[in-house]
N, C-alpha and C positions, 0 to 999 in steps of 0.2 A: 285778276278776276276777283270780283267781290261776291260775297255770300248772298247778299241781298239780290243781286242780279240773277244768280243761279237759282234762287228759290222761286223766281217768277217764271222760269222755264218749265216746259213739260218734261215728263219722264223720257220721252223719245229724244227731245233736244239734248237733254243731259247725257244720254247714252251716246249720241253722236259726238258731243263735245268731249266726252271721256275717250272715245276712240281716236279723235284727232290729237288729243294731248298725248296719248300713249304712243302714237306714231311719231310725233315730234320729239318725245323723250327718247325713243329708240334711235331716231336719226341723230340727235345730239350726242347720245352715248357712243354711237359709231364714229362720229366726227372727232370726239375727244380721244377715243382709243387709237385712231389713226393719226392723231396729232394735227388734224386740219383745223381744229378749234381749241381754244383754251378757256372757254367760258364754262367752267365747271359749276358756277352758281346757277346755271339754267337747270341742271338736274334737280337741285333742291326745290326750285320753283315749280317744276313740273310735278314733282312728287307731292308737294303741298296742294297743288291744284287738283290732282287725282284724289287725294284724301278728302278734300272739300266736296267734290262731286259725289264720291261714294257715300259720304255721310248724308248728304241731302237726299240721295236716292234711297238710302235706308230709312230716312225719316218719312219719305213719301209712301213707302211700302206699309208702314205702320198706320 
């Protein structure tokens, strides 16, 4: 997910995207803990995407 694309989205779209990523992060975390998946790098990707979206949302508030 690129920052340029995120900046073009509305606040509502960003909040929806944030919710989807959080759900995906939770699902990945559960799969890793139950050893159904070994893609631990996904957690870092989700975390960075969440930080990007939160940063852009904070910029739009200002």
